[in-house]
C-alpha positions in Angstrom: -234.1 -47.4 38.6 -235.1 -46.2 35.0 -235.5 -49.3 32.6 -233.2 -49.6 30.2 -234.9 -49.0 27.2 -238.3 -47.9 26.1 -240.3 -48.5 22.5 -241.6 -44.6 21.9 -243.3 -44.5 18.6 -242.9 -48.3 18.5 -239.5 -48.2 18.0 -237.1 -49.6 20.4 -234.7 -47.2 21.5 -231.7 -49.4 20.4 -233.2 -49.6 17.1 -233.4 -45.8 17.2 -229.9 -45.2 18.2 -228.8 -47.3 15.9 -230.7 -46.2 12.6 -230.1 -42.5 13.7 -226.6 -43.3 13.8 -226.3 -45.2 10.5 -228.3 -41.8 8.7 -226.5 -39.4 10.8 -222.8 -40.8 9.6 -224.2 -41.4 6.0 -225.4 -37.6 5.7 -222.2 -36.1 7.0 -220.4 -38.5 4.6 -222.4 -37.4 1.8 -222.2 -33.9 2.7 -218.7 -33.9 2.9 -218.3 -35.3 -0.4 -220.3 -33.2 -1.9 -218.3 -30.2 -0.5 -215.8 -31.4 -1.7 -216.8 -31.7 -4.9 -217.8 -28.1 -5.2 -214.9 -26.6 -3.8 -213.1 -28.3 -7.0 -213.3 -25.0 -8.9 -211.0 -24.7 -11.9 -207.6 -22.8 -13.3 -208.1 -19.3 -14.0 -208.8 -18.0 -17.4 -206.3 -14.9 -17.0 -203.2 -14.1 -15.6 -204.4 -12.8 -12.0 -203.8 -9.1 -10.5 -201.7 -8.6 -8.1 -204.7 -7.4 -6.2 -206.2 -10.5 -6.5 -203.7 -12.5 -5.6 -203.2 -10.7 -2.3 -206.8 -11.1 -1.6 -206.6 -14.8 -1.9 -203.4 -14.9 0.2 -204.6 -13.0 2.9 -207.9 -11.2 2.2 -209.0 -7.5 2.6 -206.1 -6.1 4.6 -203.4 -8.2 2.8 -205.1 -6.0 0.0 -205.4 -3.0 1.4 -201.5 -3.2 2.2 -200.6 -3.8 -1.5 -202.8 -0.8 -2.5 -201.0 1.5 -0.4 -197.9 0.6 -1.4 -198.6 0.9 -4.8 -199.8 4.4 -4.4 -196.8 5.4 -2.1 -194.6 3.7 -5.4 -197.1 6.2 -7.7 -195.9 9.1 -5.4 -200.0 9.3 -4.5 -199.6 9.3 -0.8 -197.5 9.9 1.8 -197.1 8.7 5.4 -196.5 10.6 8.5 -193.6 9.5 11.1 -194.6 9.1 13.9 -198.2 8.7 14.2 -199.0 7.0 10.9 -201.5 9.7 9.1 -202.0 9.1 5.4 -202.0 12.5 2.8 -202.3 12.6 -0.9 -199.1 14.1 -2.4 -200.3 13.8 -6.2 -202.7 11.8 -8.9 -202.2 8.3 -9.7 -200.5 7.6 -12.8 -199.8 3.3 -12.8 -202.1 2.7 -9.8 -205.5 2.9 -12.0 -207.7 0.5 -10.7 -211.5 1.1 -8.9 -209.5 -0.1 -5.2 -206.4 2.5 -6.0 -209.4 5.2 -6.6 -211.0 4.1 -3.7 -208.5 4.2 -1.4 -206.9 7.3 -2.6 -210.0 9.3 -2.8 -211.1 8.1 0.8 -207.3 9.4 2.0 -208.0 12.5 -0.4 -211.2 13.4 1.2 -209.9 12.6 5.2 -212.1 10.2 5.0 -209.5 7.9 6.5 -206.4 9.3 7.8 -205.0 5.9 8.9 -204.4 2.2 7.7 -207.2 1.4 10.1 -209.7 4.0 8.7 -208.9 2.8 5.2 -209.9 -0.6 6.1 -213.2 0.4 7.6 -214.2 2.8 4.9 -217.6 1.4 3.2 -216.1 2.3 -0.6 -213.3 0.5 -0.3 -215.1 -2.2 1.7 -217.4 -2.2 -1.8 -214.2 -2.4 -4.2 -212.7 -5.1 -2.1 -215.8 -7.0 -2.7 -216.0 -6.1 -6.1 -212.6 -7.7 -6.6 -213.9 -10.9 -4.9 -216.6 -11.3 -7.0 -214.7 -10.9 -10.0 -212.7 -14.3 -8.6 -215.9 -16.5 -9.0 -215.8 -16.7 -12.7 -212.3 -17.6 -12.5 -212.6 -20.6 -10.3 -211.4 -19.2 -7.4 -214.7 -19.1 -4.9 -217.9 -20.9 -5.3 -220.4 -19.0 -7.2 -224.0 -18.9 -5.3 -225.3 -21.7 -6.6 -222.6 -23.7 -5.5 -223.0 -21.7 -2.3 -226.5 -23.0 -1.6 -226.1 -26.8 -2.3 -223.6 -26.6 0.2 -226.2 -25.1 2.7 -228.5 -27.7 1.6 -226.3 -31.2 2.0 -226.8 -30.1 5.5 -230.4 -31.0 5.2 -230.6 -34.5 5.6 -228.3 -34.1 9.0 -230.6 -31.7 10.6 -233.3 -34.0 10.3 -231.3 -36.7 11.8 -230.7 -34.3 14.7 -234.3 -32.7 14.7 -236.4 -36.4 15.4 -233.6 -37.9 17.4 -234.2 -34.5 19.9 -238.1 -35.3 19.3 -237.7 -38.4 20.7 -235.8 -37.5 24.1 -238.0 -34.2 24.4 -240.8 -36.6 24.2 -239.6 -38.7 26.9 -239.0 -35.8 29.2 -242.1 -33.8 28.4 -243.9 -37.3 29.4 -241.8 -38.0 32.6 -242.4 -34.0 34.0 -245.8 -32.9 32.9 -247.7 -36.4 32.5 -246.5 -38.8 35.0 -244.6 -41.3 32.8 -241.9 -43.1 33.4 -238.2 -42.1 34.3 -236.8 -41.9 30.8 -234.9 -44.6 30.1 -231.0 -45.6 29.7 -231.6 -46.3 25.7 -233.5 -42.4 25.6 -230.5 -40.7 27.7 -228.1 -42.1 24.9 -229.5 -40.1 22.1 -227.8 -37.3 24.0 -224.4 -38.3 23.3 -225.7 -39.1 20.2 -227.0 -35.7 18.8 -223.6 -33.6 20.5 -221.3 -36.6 18.1 -223.6 -35.6 15.4 -223.6 -32.0 16.3 -219.5 -31.9 16.1 -219.6 -33.6 13.0 -221.6 -30.8 11.4 -219.2 -28.2 13.5 -216.0 -29.5 11.8 -218.0 -29.9 8.0 -218.9 -26.2 8.2 -214.9 -25.5 8.8 -213.2 -23.7 5.7 -214.8 -21.1 3.5 -216.2 -20.3 0.0 -212.2 -20.8 -1.3 -212.1 -23.4 -4.2 -209.4 -26.0 -4.0 -208.1 -24.6 -7.2 -206.8 -21.5 -5.2 -203.9 -23.5 -4.1 -202.7 -24.5 -7.5 -203.6 -20.9 -8.6 -201.1 -19.3 -5.9 -198.8 -21.9 -6.3 -198.3 -21.4 -10.3 -198.1 -17.8 -9.4 -195.7 -17.9 -6.7 -193.2 -19.9 -9.5 -193.9 -17.4 -12.4 -192.7 -14.9 -9.7 -189.9 -16.3 -8.2 -187.7 -13.3 -9.0 -190.0 -11.8 -6.6 -188.9 -13.4 -3.6 -187.0 -10.9 -1.2 -184.2 -13.2 -0.5 -183.0 -12.6 -4.0 -183.0 -9.3 -3.7 -185.4 -8.1 -6.7 -184.4 -4.9 -8.7 -187.8 -3.3 -7.6 -186.1 -0.2 -9.5 -186.6 -2.1 -13.3 -189.5 -3.8 -12.6 -191.5 -1.1 -11.3 -194.9 -1.1 -9.4 -197.0 -3.6 -10.6 -194.6 -6.2 -10.0 -193.6 -4.5 -5.8 -197.8 -5.2 -5.6 -197.2 -9.0 -6.9 -194.4 -8.9 -4.8 -196.5 -7.5 -1.3 -199.4 -10.1 -2.6 -197.1 -13.3 -2.3 -194.2 -12.4 0.0 -196.1 -10.3 2.4 -194.4 -8.1 5.0 -190.7 -9.5 3.9 -191.6 -8.0 0.7 -192.5 -4.7 2.2 -189.5 -4.0 4.2 -187.4 -4.9 0.9 -189.5 -2.1 -1.1 -190.2 0.8 1.4 -189.9 -0.1 4.7 -190.1 3.7 6.2 -193.4 4.1 4.7 -194.4 0.8 5.7 -193.2 1.2 9.4 -194.5 4.8 9.3 -198.2 3.5 7.8 -198.1 0.2 10.5 -198.5 -1.9 7.4 -196.8 -4.7 9.1 -199.7 -4.8 11.7 -202.1 -4.9 9.3 -200.5 -7.6 7.4 -200.0 -9.6 11.2 -204.4 -9.0 11.1 -204.8 -10.3 7.7 -203.5 -13.9 9.5 -200.2 -15.9 9.2 -201.0 -16.6 5.9 -199.8 -13.0 4.6 -197.3 -12.4 6.9 -194.3 -13.1 5.0 -195.2 -16.1 2.8 -193.3 -18.7 4.9 -189.9 -16.4 4.2 -187.2 -15.1 7.0 -186.7 -12.3 5.4 -182.8 -11.0 6.8 -182.0 -8.7 3.6 -181.1 -5.0 3.7 -184.4 -2.8 4.5 -183.5 0.4 2.2 -186.1 1.2 0.0 -186.2 -0.7 -3.2 -187.8 1.6 -5.9 -186.2 4.4 -7.9 -189.7 6.3 -7.9 -189.6 6.3 -3.7 -185.7 7.5 -3.8 -186.2 10.0 -6.6 -189.7 11.6 -5.4 -189.1 11.5 -1.8 -185.5 11.3 -0.9 -185.6 7.5 -0.2 -189.0 7.3 1.9 -188.9 10.7 3.8 -185.9 12.1 4.1 -183.0 9.6 5.2 -181.2 8.1 2.5 -180.6 4.3 1.9 -177.1 4.4 3.3 -178.8 4.6 6.8 -179.6 0.9 6.7 -177.0 -0.2 3.5 -174.2 1.9 3.8 -174.9 4.1 0.6 -177.0 6.5 -0.6 -179.9 6.3 -3.0 -177.6 7.0 -5.9 -175.1 4.0 -5.2 -177.0 2.0 -2.5 -177.3 -1.6 -2.1 -174.6 -2.2 -4.2 -176.3 -1.0 -7.8 -179.1 1.5 -6.9 -181.5 1.6 -4.5 -182.0 -2.0 -2.9 -180.2 -3.6 -5.6 -182.2 -2.1 -8.1 -179.9 -0.9 -11.4 
């Protein structure tokens, strides 16, 4: 029968367990508090670009959906239906950011024939990384110094774990290879202690490099652009391409289906948004409005998104659809 308690290193097991539990708990608390402070962030010093809002809402795939829609409304690309193959149809005009250029060139050179290929394109990935890096000085992400400090907060906990596991390993090695006594019960109790501390560490690691300022920034942006909510039938033809990109950034799939449903479905932007995660699906909005195109540029340049009029879903043509213009526009 194993003894209840040993005194390895001159420290009784239960005393060791008590000290290790206290130090481990304090390490977790300190790490959580420090990381909480490091993720404080600050309000952006300038208005966020629609693509930046899209990145904060749903990551890189959300950004790509906004970029492709902007290029579509700019008359620069189209998508085959069915199949979803992307093709360049003209030069960029309003869509003039490095991301627009990267996506447009990837499609032009046939390096990216589909939405999935656009997302996998290295040049596009680099442009998205540059976009993310630009959000660091705006207080939306931790900088390298803060990330390094956040990682260092785990060091005290790892020291406690290391000493605890070394004590248990010493007991086991002494019993297995040096004919020492059976591992005492107090030594065995190190196992659940280590498991609890590892679970605490795993929970502590949760989250991203985003700061808490992101939530406030997105809330403020959503309030300032409430007129882009698909539930109020925005006049996309009046607001223009940048507003459409912001609508997609904030309201996701609902905005896509409000602006240009045929292109969105042909290119597979809805699936892309689903892959971006629940946060980018529709902003919590169950869209049930008309699905005709809401951009005058789309109607005028390609016959309401590729051959069918807005009347297919609204009972009217591009010239008089949805009451006043294409999709509620004027």
